[in-house]
C-alpha positions as CSV (number, residue, x, y, z in Angstrom):
1,X,-65.8,-181.4,-184.3
2,X,-67.1,-177.8,-186.2
3,X,-63.7,-175.8,-187.6
4,X,-62.8,-172.8,-185.2
5,X,-63.0,-168.9,-188.2
6,X,-59.2,-168.2,-187.4
7,X,-58.0,-164.5,-187.8
8,X,-54.9,-164.2,-189.3
9,X,-53.1,-161.1,-187.7
10,X,-51.1,-159.2,-189.8
11,X,-47.9,-158.5,-187.0
12,X,-46.5,-155.2,-189.1
13,X,-49.8,-153.4,-188.2
14,X,-49.4,-150.5,-185.4
15,X,-52.3,-151.5,-183.4
16,X,-51.3,-154.8,-182.5
17,X,-50.3,-155.3,-179.0
18,X,-47.1,-155.6,-178.3
19,X,-48.2,-158.7,-176.6
20,X,-49.5,-160.1,-179.4
21,X,-46.6,-159.4,-181.1
22,X,-44.9,-161.4,-178.8
23,X,-46.1,-163.6,-178.1
24,X,-48.0,-165.0,-181.5
25,X,-51.6,-166.1,-180.1
26,X,-54.5,-167.8,-181.3
27,X,-57.0,-165.1,-182.0
28,X,-60.7,-167.7,-183.6
29,X,-64.9,-166.9,-183.8
30,X,-66.6,-168.7,-180.7
31,X,-69.2,-168.0,-180.7
32,X,-70.8,-164.5,-181.0
33,X,-67.3,-163.4,-179.8
34,X,-64.0,-163.3,-180.3
35,X,-61.3,-165.3,-178.8
36,X,-57.9,-164.2,-178.2
37,X,-55.7,-167.9,-176.7
38,X,-51.5,-168.2,-175.6
39,X,-52.2,-171.8,-175.3
40,X,-54.6,-174.5,-177.2
41,X,-55.4,-175.6,-173.3
42,X,-57.6,-172.7,-172.6
43,X,-57.3,-173.1,-168.7
44,X,-52.6,-172.8,-169.0
45,X,-53.0,-170.3,-171.4
46,X,-53.8,-166.3,-171.4
47,X,-57.1,-165.6,-172.3
48,X,-59.0,-162.1,-174.0
49,X,-62.3,-162.4,-175.4
50,X,-64.5,-159.8,-177.1
51,X,-67.1,-158.3,-180.4
52,X,-64.5,-158.2,-182.8
53,X,-60.7,-159.2,-182.9
54,X,-59.8,-155.9,-182.2
55,X,-61.3,-155.9,-178.0
56,X,-60.2,-159.5,-177.5
57,X,-57.1,-158.5,-178.6
58,X,-57.6,-155.6,-176.4
59,X,-58.4,-157.8,-173.4
60,X,-56.0,-160.7,-174.4
61,X,-53.0,-157.5,-173.2
62,X,-55.2,-156.4,-170.1
63,X,-55.1,-159.5,-169.6
64,X,-51.2,-160.6,-170.0
65,X,-50.5,-156.8,-168.1
66,X,-51.5,-158.4,-165.5
67,X,-50.2,-161.3,-164.6
68,X,-47.6,-159.8,-165.2
69,X,-48.2,-157.1,-162.3
70,X,-48.7,-160.2,-160.5
71,X,-45.6,-162.2,-160.9
72,X,-43.1,-159.8,-159.6
């Protein structure tokens, strides 16, 4: 099994989406893309993908907002 390249997040950065600060997901490289996952079991978590960690966090934030909106 290959090791995943993880991205360390500075949670104090003003550019970090609130959902990432709240849920503290794992960010790791998957092939040529970055993945943000709220749960080790991908099937049960919120995901975001992007070419950069920042894009992946924005995608994660958008997906989190959709889930939150649908649960109201």
